[in-house]
C-alpha positions as CSV (number, residue, x, y, z in Angstrom):
1,X,57.3,5.2,20.8
2,X,55.3,4.4,23.9
3,X,54.0,1.0,24.9
4,X,50.8,0.7,26.6
5,X,50.8,-1.1,30.1
6,X,48.7,-4.2,31.1
7,X,46.0,-1.7,32.4
8,X,46.0,0.4,29.3
9,X,48.0,3.4,31.0
10,X,51.3,4.4,29.7
11,X,54.1,3.8,32.1
12,X,56.4,6.6,30.7
13,X,56.9,9.5,33.0
14,X,55.0,11.9,30.8
15,X,51.7,13.0,31.0
16,X,48.8,15.0,29.6
17,X,49.1,16.5,26.0
18,X,52.2,16.7,23.7
19,X,52.6,20.4,24.5
20,X,52.4,19.6,28.3
21,X,55.0,16.7,28.0
22,X,57.5,19.3,26.4
23,X,57.2,21.1,29.7
24,X,56.8,18.4,32.3
25,X,59.8,17.9,34.1
26,X,58.3,15.8,37.1
27,X,57.8,12.3,37.7
28,X,55.5,10.7,40.6
29,X,57.6,8.4,43.0
30,X,55.9,4.9,43.2
31,X,55.7,3.9,46.6
32,X,53.9,1.1,48.8
33,X,55.7,1.6,52.4
34,X,55.8,5.1,53.7
35,X,59.0,5.9,55.4
36,X,57.2,5.4,58.8
37,X,56.4,1.9,57.8
38,X,52.9,2.0,57.1
39,X,51.4,0.5,53.8
40,X,50.0,3.2,52.0
41,X,50.4,2.9,48.3
42,X,50.7,6.1,46.2
43,X,48.2,6.0,43.3
44,X,50.6,5.0,41.0
45,X,51.3,1.8,43.2
46,X,48.1,0.2,43.3
47,X,48.5,-2.0,40.2
48,X,51.7,-3.4,42.1
49,X,49.7,-4.5,45.4
50,X,48.7,-8.0,44.0
51,X,52.4,-9.0,43.5
52,X,53.0,-8.4,47.2
53,X,49.9,-10.0,48.2
54,X,50.9,-13.0,46.5
55,X,54.0,-13.5,48.1
56,X,54.5,-15.9,51.3
57,X,55.7,-15.0,54.8
58,X,58.7,-16.8,54.2
59,X,59.7,-14.3,51.4
60,X,58.7,-11.2,53.0
61,X,60.9,-12.3,56.0
62,X,63.7,-13.1,53.4
63,X,63.6,-9.4,52.2
64,X,64.5,-8.5,56.0
65,X,66.9,-11.0,56.5
66,X,69.0,-10.3,53.3
67,X,68.9,-6.5,54.0
68,X,70.1,-7.1,57.5
69,X,72.9,-9.4,56.5
70,X,73.9,-6.9,53.6
71,X,74.3,-4.1,56.3
72,X,76.2,-6.2,58.9
73,X,78.7,-7.6,56.3
74,X,78.9,-4.0,54.9
75,X,80.4,-2.8,58.1
76,X,82.6,-5.8,58.7
77,X,84.2,-5.2,55.2
78,X,84.6,-1.4,55.9
79,X,86.5,-2.5,58.9
80,X,88.6,-4.8,56.9
81,X,89.7,-2.2,54.5
82,X,90.8,0.2,57.5
83,X,92.9,-2.7,58.7
84,X,94.7,-2.9,55.7
85,X,93.0,-6.2,54.5
86,X,91.3,-5.0,51.4
87,X,92.7,-2.4,49.0
88,X,89.1,-0.9,48.5
89,X,85.6,-1.5,49.9
90,X,82.3,-0.1,48.2
91,X,79.9,0.6,50.8
92,X,76.3,-0.3,50.1
93,X,74.6,1.2,53.3
94,X,71.3,2.5,52.8
95,X,70.6,0.9,49.3
96,X,69.7,-2.3,50.7
97,X,66.0,-2.0,49.8
98,X,66.8,-1.1,46.0
99,X,69.0,-4.3,45.6
100,X,67.2,-6.6,47.6
101,X,63.9,-6.1,46.1
102,X,65.1,-6.1,42.5
103,X,67.2,-9.0,43.0
104,X,64.5,-11.2,44.4
105,X,62.4,-10.3,41.1
106,X,64.7,-11.9,38.7
107,X,64.4,-15.8,37.8
108,X,67.0,-18.2,37.8
109,X,67.8,-18.0,34.1
110,X,67.9,-14.2,33.9
111,X,71.1,-12.5,33.6
112,X,72.5,-9.9,35.9
113,X,75.1,-7.2,35.3
114,X,76.2,-5.4,38.2
115,X,78.2,-2.3,38.6
116,X,80.6,-2.8,41.9
117,X,78.1,-2.0,44.9
118,X,75.6,-4.9,44.4
119,X,77.3,-7.3,46.9
120,X,73.7,-8.7,48.4
121,X,72.4,-9.1,44.9
122,X,75.3,-11.5,44.1
123,X,74.7,-13.0,47.4
124,X,71.0,-13.7,46.4
125,X,72.1,-15.3,43.2
126,X,74.4,-17.7,45.2
127,X,77.8,-15.9,45.0
128,X,80.1,-16.4,47.9
129,X,81.0,-12.8,49.1
130,X,84.5,-13.8,49.7
131,X,84.7,-13.6,45.8
132,X,84.3,-10.1,46.0
133,X,86.6,-9.6,48.9
134,X,89.2,-11.5,46.8
135,X,88.7,-9.1,44.0
136,X,88.8,-6.0,46.3
137,X,91.9,-7.4,48.2
138,X,93.8,-8.0,44.9
139,X,93.8,-11.7,44.9
140,X,92.0,-12.3,41.5
141,X,91.4,-10.3,38.5
142,X,87.8,-11.1,37.9
143,X,86.3,-12.9,40.8
144,X,84.0,-15.3,40.0
145,X,82.6,-17.5,37.1
146,X,79.1,-16.0,36.3
147,X,77.6,-19.4,34.9
148,X,78.4,-21.0,38.3
149,X,76.9,-18.2,40.5
150,X,73.3,-17.5,39.1
151,X,74.3,-15.7,36.1
152,X,75.6,-13.0,38.2
153,X,78.3,-11.2,35.9
154,X,81.4,-9.7,37.0
155,X,82.0,-6.4,38.6
156,X,82.8,-3.5,36.5
157,X,84.9,-0.7,37.5
158,X,84.6,1.5,34.4
159,X,81.5,3.4,34.8
160,X,78.5,2.5,32.7
161,X,80.5,-0.3,30.6
162,X,78.1,-2.9,32.0
163,X,75.0,-1.1,30.2
164,X,76.5,-2.2,26.9
165,X,77.7,-5.6,28.0
166,X,74.1,-6.1,29.2
167,X,72.5,-4.8,26.0
168,X,74.7,-7.1,23.7
169,X,73.9,-9.9,25.8
170,X,70.1,-9.1,25.6
171,X,70.3,-8.9,22.1
172,X,71.9,-12.5,21.8
173,X,69.2,-13.8,24.1
174,X,66.5,-12.2,21.7
175,X,68.3,-13.6,18.5
176,X,68.5,-17.0,20.1
177,X,64.7,-17.1,20.5
178,X,64.5,-17.2,24.3
179,X,61.9,-14.3,24.5
180,X,58.1,-14.3,24.2
181,X,57.7,-18.1,23.8
182,X,55.5,-18.2,26.7
183,X,57.5,-21.0,28.3
184,X,58.4,-19.5,32.0
185,X,61.6,-21.9,32.1
186,X,62.9,-20.5,28.7
187,X,62.0,-16.8,28.4
188,X,64.9,-15.0,29.8
189,X,65.7,-11.4,30.6
190,X,68.7,-9.2,31.6
191,X,68.6,-6.8,34.4
192,X,71.6,-4.2,34.4
193,X,72.5,-2.1,37.7
194,X,74.1,1.5,37.3
195,X,74.1,4.5,39.4
196,X,73.1,8.1,38.7
197,X,76.7,9.1,37.9
198,X,76.9,6.4,35.3
199,X,73.9,7.9,33.5
200,X,76.2,10.8,32.4
201,X,78.4,8.3,30.8
202,X,78.0,8.0,26.8
203,X,78.1,4.3,27.2
204,X,74.7,4.3,29.3
205,X,73.0,6.3,26.3
206,X,74.2,4.1,23.7
207,X,73.0,1.1,25.5
208,X,69.7,2.7,25.7
209,X,69.7,3.6,22.1
210,X,70.6,0.0,21.1
211,X,68.0,-1.7,23.6
212,X,65.2,0.4,22.5
213,X,66.0,-0.1,18.7
214,X,66.2,-3.7,19.1
215,X,63.5,-4.1,21.7
216,X,65.8,-6.1,24.0
217,X,64.4,-8.3,26.9
218,X,66.0,-5.8,29.6
219,X,65.4,-3.9,32.4
220,X,67.8,-0.8,33.2
221,X,68.2,-0.3,37.1
222,X,69.4,3.1,38.1
223,X,70.3,3.3,41.7
224,X,69.8,7.3,42.2
225,X,71.7,7.5,45.6
226,X,72.1,11.3,44.9
227,X,75.9,11.6,44.6
228,X,78.2,10.6,42.0
229,X,81.2,10.6,44.5
230,X,81.3,14.5,44.9
231,X,78.9,15.7,42.2
232,X,75.1,16.0,43.0
233,X,72.5,14.5,40.8
234,X,71.0,17.8,40.4
235,X,74.2,18.8,38.4
236,X,73.9,15.6,36.3
237,X,70.2,16.1,35.3
238,X,67.4,18.8,35.4
239,X,64.9,16.3,35.4
240,X,64.3,13.0,37.1
241,X,66.3,10.1,35.5
242,X,63.4,8.0,34.8
243,X,62.0,10.5,32.2
244,X,64.9,9.1,30.3
245,X,63.4,6.0,29.3
246,X,60.7,7.8,27.4
247,X,63.4,9.9,25.8
248,X,65.0,6.7,24.3
249,X,61.4,5.3,23.6
250,X,60.9,3.0,26.5
251,X,58.9,2.9,29.6
252,X,60.5,4.8,32.7
253,X,59.2,4.8,36.4
254,X,60.5,6.4,39.6
255,X,60.3,4.2,42.5
256,X,61.0,4.8,46.3
257,X,64.3,2.8,46.5
258,X,64.1,2.4,50.2
259,X,60.9,0.7,50.0
260,X,61.7,-3.1,49.3
261,X,58.2,-4.0,48.4
262,X,57.8,-1.7,45.5
263,X,61.4,-2.4,44.4
264,X,60.5,-6.0,44.1
265,X,57.0,-5.5,42.5
266,X,58.2,-2.8,39.8
267,X,61.0,-5.1,38.8
268,X,59.1,-8.2,39.0
269,X,56.7,-6.8,36.4
270,X,59.1,-5.2,34.3
271,X,61.0,-8.2,33.9
272,X,58.0,-10.1,33.0
273,X,57.2,-7.9,30.2
274,X,60.8,-8.0,28.8
275,X,60.6,-11.6,28.8
276,X,57.2,-11.7,27.1
277,X,58.8,-9.9,24.1
278,X,57.6,-6.2,25.3
279,X,61.1,-4.8,25.1
280,X,63.1,-2.9,27.6
281,X,62.3,-0.5,30.4
282,X,64.0,1.6,32.9
283,X,63.7,2.0,36.6
284,X,65.1,4.9,38.6
285,X,65.3,4.0,42.2
286,X,65.5,7.0,44.7
287,X,67.6,6.0,47.5
288,X,70.8,7.3,49.5
289,X,74.3,6.3,49.9
290,X,74.9,6.7,53.5
291,X,78.4,6.2,53.7
292,X,81.4,7.0,51.5
293,X,81.3,6.4,47.7
294,X,84.2,4.1,48.4
295,X,86.7,3.7,51.6
296,X,89.1,6.0,49.4
297,X,86.3,8.9,49.9
298,X,85.5,11.5,52.5
299,X,81.8,12.4,51.9
300,X,82.0,15.1,54.9
301,X,83.8,17.3,52.3
302,X,80.7,17.6,50.1
303,X,77.6,16.6,52.0
304,X,75.7,18.5,54.9
305,X,74.8,16.6,58.4
306,X,71.4,17.7,57.6
307,X,71.1,15.8,54.5
308,X,72.7,12.7,55.9
309,X,70.1,12.8,58.7
310,X,67.2,13.4,56.5
311,X,67.9,10.0,54.7
312,X,68.7,8.1,58.0
313,X,65.1,8.9,58.8
314,X,64.0,7.2,55.7
315,X,66.3,3.8,56.5
316,X,65.0,1.0,54.2
317,X,65.3,-1.6,57.0
318,X,63.9,0.3,59.6
319,X,60.7,1.0,57.7
320,X,60.7,-2.5,56.6
321,X,60.8,-3.8,60.1
322,X,58.1,-1.7,61.3
323,X,55.7,-2.9,58.9
324,X,56.8,-6.6,59.5
325,X,55.9,-6.0,63.2
326,X,52.6,-4.5,62.4
327,X,51.8,-7.7,60.5
328,X,52.8,-9.9,63.7
329,X,56.6,-10.6,63.0
330,X,58.1,-11.8,66.5
331,X,60.7,-10.3,68.2
332,X,62.6,-13.7,68.2
333,X,62.4,-13.6,64.4
334,X,64.6,-10.3,64.5
335,X,66.9,-11.5,67.1
336,X,67.6,-14.6,65.1
337,X,68.2,-12.4,62.0
338,X,70.8,-10.4,64.0
339,X,72.7,-13.3,65.1
340,X,72.7,-14.9,61.6
341,X,74.0,-11.6,60.3
342,X,76.8,-11.6,62.8
343,X,77.7,-15.1,62.1
344,X,77.7,-14.4,58.2
345,X,80.0,-11.5,58.7
346,X,82.4,-13.2,61.1
347,X,82.6,-16.2,58.6
348,X,83.3,-14.1,55.8
349,X,85.8,-12.2,57.4
350,X,87.7,-15.2,58.6
351,X,87.8,-16.7,55.1
352,X,88.7,-13.6,53.4
353,X,91.8,-13.3,55.7
354,X,92.6,-16.8,54.6
355,X,92.8,-16.0,50.8
356,X,96.2,-16.6,49.4
357,X,98.2,-14.2,47.6
358,X,98.1,-15.0,43.8
359,X,101.4,-16.4,42.3
360,X,103.6,-14.2,40.0
361,X,102.6,-16.2,37.0
362,X,99.0,-15.2,37.3
363,X,99.9,-11.7,36.0
364,X,100.9,-13.2,32.7
365,X,98.7,-16.2,32.5
366,X,95.5,-15.0,30.6
367,X,96.8,-11.7,28.9
368,X,96.7,-13.8,25.7
369,X,94.7,-17.0,25.0
370,X,98.1,-18.8,23.5
371,X,101.6,-18.5,24.9
372,X,103.3,-15.2,23.9
373,X,106.9,-14.3,23.7
374,X,106.4,-10.8,25.2
375,X,104.8,-12.5,28.2
376,X,107.6,-14.9,28.6
377,X,109.9,-12.1,28.4
378,X,108.2,-9.9,30.9
379,X,108.0,-12.6,33.1
380,X,111.8,-13.7,32.9
381,X,112.3,-10.0,33.7
382,X,110.4,-10.0,36.8
383,X,111.7,-13.0,38.1
384,X,115.3,-11.6,37.7
385,X,114.3,-8.3,39.4
386,X,112.9,-10.0,42.2
387,X,115.7,-12.5,42.6
388,X,118.3,-9.5,42.4
389,X,116.6,-8.2,45.7
390,X,116.8,-11.4,47.3
391,X,120.5,-11.5,46.2
392,X,121.0,-8.2,47.6
393,X,119.7,-8.9,51.0
394,X,121.7,-11.6,51.6
């Protein structure tokens, strides 16, 4: 099952005759910006140029601002964890372009289902990053109300579970008639993020089956950062992950995930098609996790310095800054962004340290929707246990 793209070409990763498709385990990487910061579209990227040309300078500058703030905040939060102020931090250094471009492609009514690394996506949707730190500090069980934060749903620490959540939600949107109406304020899509490691989970495959079968208004956004903790993507898949789209009956495209422009453009078009009733699609964003999987990980145990240096030369922020400078962006603009990023990081750090510890009652408050005798019994036991320690100390 293949759908024709607007220009009459197919957006699946497969090319040529049926026999050739069976042997074709490659896919082009769609790119607008080269690693050196030149606007040099690959042949597959030409159709996306009008979407970039239509963007005002203010939005092009916002891409850089968001990426710079994300990186500065990432460093500050990693330091907080090392200082014992967070139980865990999940770095996003290196993946800023994939996240910022795709997040700005969504409309206000769209619903976004993250994994647990999409911090800047949440910020773009209006989420206070302190809510994320509260979760990783152990002060809250969920973190935030999606309805009050740009339909940015909760982090999912169980790999790939969010792909099923997103697909179910997309099915509901479709059943409610919020797809293909032609009204840009009504038509709604779902964007779900997951990583290359999550593609090996059964939940991800089940989500793709249901999405394809029901033609859900949905975009699957795979951030292929090359490593599922210590397992390389080459061990997980012999072919590009984008080809899985075609395998499940939906378009799949592989993009340069360190190119914020192509991340925006491809996601924008894919979401538009989903809202228009053309069904789901899959985007594989080739990027790299420059730091550890989490602060509980030591990537030096399984990665080489040469590999890290290779990707450092393809830094998403550096290449985009080079392009903005070639268009006339001033030094004062970049200086202002650095100051803003430092201010945001300092503010988040200060407010995170002031987050109060939750009361003991919070443990039992929402296990059941109604009062439950077992919860009352366990709460009384814990209170007696802690009181016993207090009495012994006296």
